[in-house]
ROTIDO-337060 format. One record per residue (C-alpha): residue number from 0; residue in three letters; y, x, z. Coordinates in steps of 0.25 Angstrom, whole numbers, plus 2048, in hexadecimal, padded with zeros to 3 digits. Layout:
<nr: NUM rest: ALA Y: Y X: X Z: Z>
...
% end
This chain:
<nr: 0 rest: MET Y: 1D3 X: D71 Z: E1B>
<nr: 1 rest: GLY Y: 1DB X: D73 Z: E0E>
<nr: 2 rest: SER Y: 1DF X: D81 Z: E13>
<nr: 3 rest: LYS Y: 1D0 X: D84 Z: E15>
<nr: 4 rest: ILE Y: 1CD X: D80 Z: E07>
<nr: 5 rest: ARG Y: 1D8 X: D89 Z: E02>
<nr: 6 rest: ASP Y: 1D4 X: D95 Z: E0A>
<nr: 7 rest: ALA Y: 1C5 X: D94 Z: E06>
<nr: 8 rest: ARG Y: 1CA X: D93 Z: DF7>
<nr: 9 rest: LYS Y: 1D3 X: D9E Z: DF8>
<nr: 10 rest: GLN Y: 1C9 X: DA7 Z: DFF>
<nr: 11 rest: GLN Y: 1C1 X: DA6 Z: DF3>
<nr: 12 rest: ASN Y: 1CD X: DA8 Z: DE9>
<nr: 13 rest: ILE Y: 1CB X: D9A Z: DE3>
<nr: 14 rest: THR Y: 1D7 X: D93 Z: DDD>
<nr: 15 rest: LEU Y: 1DA X: D85 Z: DDF>
<nr: 16 rest: ARG Y: 1D7 X: D83 Z: DD0>
<nr: 17 rest: GLU Y: 1CA X: D8A Z: DD1>
<nr: 18 rest: LEU Y: 1C6 X: D81 Z: DDD>
<nr: 19 rest: SER Y: 1CA X: D75 Z: DD5>
<nr: 20 rest: GLU Y: 1C2 X: D79 Z: DCA>
<nr: 21 rest: ARG Y: 1B6 X: D7C Z: DD3>
<nr: 22 rest: SER Y: 1B7 X: D6F Z: DDB>
<nr: 23 rest: GLY Y: 1BC X: D65 Z: DD2>
<nr: 24 rest: LEU Y: 1C8 X: D62 Z: DDA>
<nr: 25 rest: SER Y: 1D6 X: D63 Z: DD5>
<nr: 26 rest: VAL Y: 1DF X: D6E Z: DD8>
<nr: 27 rest: SER Y: 1E9 X: D64 Z: DDE>
<nr: 28 rest: GLN Y: 1DF X: D5E Z: DE7>
<nr: 29 rest: LEU Y: 1DA X: D6C Z: DEC>
<nr: 30 rest: SER Y: 1E9 X: D70 Z: DEE>
<nr: 31 rest: LYS Y: 1EB X: D63 Z: DF6>
<nr: 32 rest: LEU Y: 1DF X: D66 Z: DFF>
<nr: 33 rest: GLU Y: 1E3 X: D74 Z: E01>
<nr: 34 rest: ASN Y: 1F1 X: D70 Z: E05>
<nr: 35 rest: GLY Y: 1EC X: D65 Z: E0E>
<nr: 36 rest: LYS Y: 1F2 X: D5A Z: E05>
<nr: 37 rest: ALA Y: 1E5 X: D53 Z: E02>
<nr: 38 rest: ARG Y: 1D9 X: D50 Z: E0B>
<nr: 39 rest: LEU Y: 1CC X: D57 Z: E0A>
<nr: 40 rest: THR Y: 1C0 X: D4E Z: E08>
<nr: 41 rest: VAL Y: 1B2 X: D52 Z: E0B>
<nr: 42 rest: ASP Y: 1AE X: D52 Z: DFC>
<nr: 43 rest: VAL Y: 1BA X: D5B Z: DF8>
<nr: 44 rest: ALA Y: 1B7 X: D64 Z: E04>
<nr: 45 rest: LEU Y: 1A8 X: D66 Z: E00>
<nr: 46 rest: THR Y: 1AC X: D68 Z: DF1>
<nr: 47 rest: ILE Y: 1B7 X: D73 Z: DF5>
<nr: 48 rest: ALA Y: 1AD X: D7A Z: DFF>
<nr: 49 rest: GLY Y: 1A2 X: D7A Z: DF5>
<nr: 50 rest: VAL Y: 1AB X: D81 Z: DEA>
<nr: 51 rest: LEU Y: 1B0 X: D8B Z: DF4>
<nr: 52 rest: HIS Y: 1A2 X: D8D Z: DFA>
<nr: 53 rest: VAL Y: 1A7 X: D8B Z: E09>
<nr: 54 rest: PRO Y: 1A2 X: D81 Z: E13>
<nr: 55 rest: VAL Y: 1AA X: D74 Z: E13>
<nr: 56 rest: ALA Y: 1AC X: D75 Z: E22>
<nr: 57 rest: SER Y: 1B5 X: D81 Z: E20>
<nr: 58 rest: PHE Y: 1BF X: D77 Z: E1B>
<nr: 59 rest: LEU Y: 1BE X: D6E Z: E27>
<nr: 60 rest: PHE Y: 1BD X: D77 Z: E33>
<nr: 61 rest: SER Y: 1C4 X: D83 Z: E38>
<nr: 62 rest: ARG Y: 1BC X: D8F Z: E3B>
<nr: 63 rest: ASN Y: 1C6 X: D94 Z: E45>
<nr: 64 rest: ARG Y: 1C6 X: D87 Z: E4D>
<nr: 65 rest: GLU Y: 1BB X: D82 Z: E56>
<nr: 66 rest: CYS Y: 1BA X: D74 Z: E59>
<nr: 67 rest: ARG Y: 1BD X: D70 Z: E67>
<nr: 68 rest: PRO Y: 1BB X: D62 Z: E6D>
<nr: 69 rest: GLY Y: 1C7 X: D5A Z: E6B>
<nr: 70 rest: ALA Y: 1CD X: D63 Z: E60>
<nr: 71 rest: ARG Y: 1D0 X: D5E Z: E52>
<nr: 72 rest: SER Y: 1C8 X: D64 Z: E46>
<nr: 73 rest: PRO Y: 1D1 X: D69 Z: E3B>
<nr: 74 rest: GLY Y: 1CF X: D61 Z: E2E>
<nr: 75 rest: LEU Y: 1C7 X: D56 Z: E35>
<nr: 76 rest: GLU Y: 1D0 X: D4A Z: E38>
<nr: 77 rest: ALA Y: 1CE X: D45 Z: E46>
<nr: 78 rest: ALA Y: 1C1 X: D4D Z: E48>
<nr: 79 rest: CYS Y: 1C0 X: D52 Z: E56>
<nr: 80 rest: CYS Y: 1B8 X: D5E Z: E59>
<nr: 81 rest: THR Y: 1AD X: D58 Z: E60>
<nr: 82 rest: LYS Y: 19E X: D58 Z: E5D>
<nr: 83 rest: GLN Y: 1A1 X: D4F Z: E51>
<nr: 84 rest: CYS Y: 1AA X: D5A Z: E4B>
<nr: 85 rest: HIS Y: 1A0 X: D65 Z: E4D>
<nr: 86 rest: GLY Y: 196 X: D5C Z: E47>
<nr: 87 rest: LEU Y: 19F X: D5A Z: E3B>
<nr: 88 rest: ARG Y: 1A1 X: D69 Z: E3A>
<nr: 89 rest: GLY Y: 192 X: D6B Z: E39>
<nr: 90 rest: ALA Y: 190 X: D61 Z: E2F>
<nr: 91 rest: VAL Y: 19B X: D66 Z: E26>
<nr: 92 rest: GLN Y: 196 X: D74 Z: E27>
<nr: 93 rest: ARG Y: 189 X: D70 Z: E22>
<nr: 94 rest: LEU Y: 18F X: D6A Z: E15>
<nr: 95 rest: PRO Y: 18E X: D72 Z: E08>
% end
């Protein structure tokens, strides 16, 4: 998930310092998130998505990978790609 945040930030030519100032999160915390050394919480994901003007689902799900029954979803611990997974995907996509 961290690499997806980094990609979204870099696509908009935003530095870690700028993202820090806009989000209220420390540069250190953002760096740890982007490098996979800290866990991304829902609140932080919503904050970063809002600052970057991207759907929070873009941090959680790969656009290049379709869910298949029995497959594991990247970024969702022990979440199986079943009807529950697809329901979560729809709920997350509706978040601001």
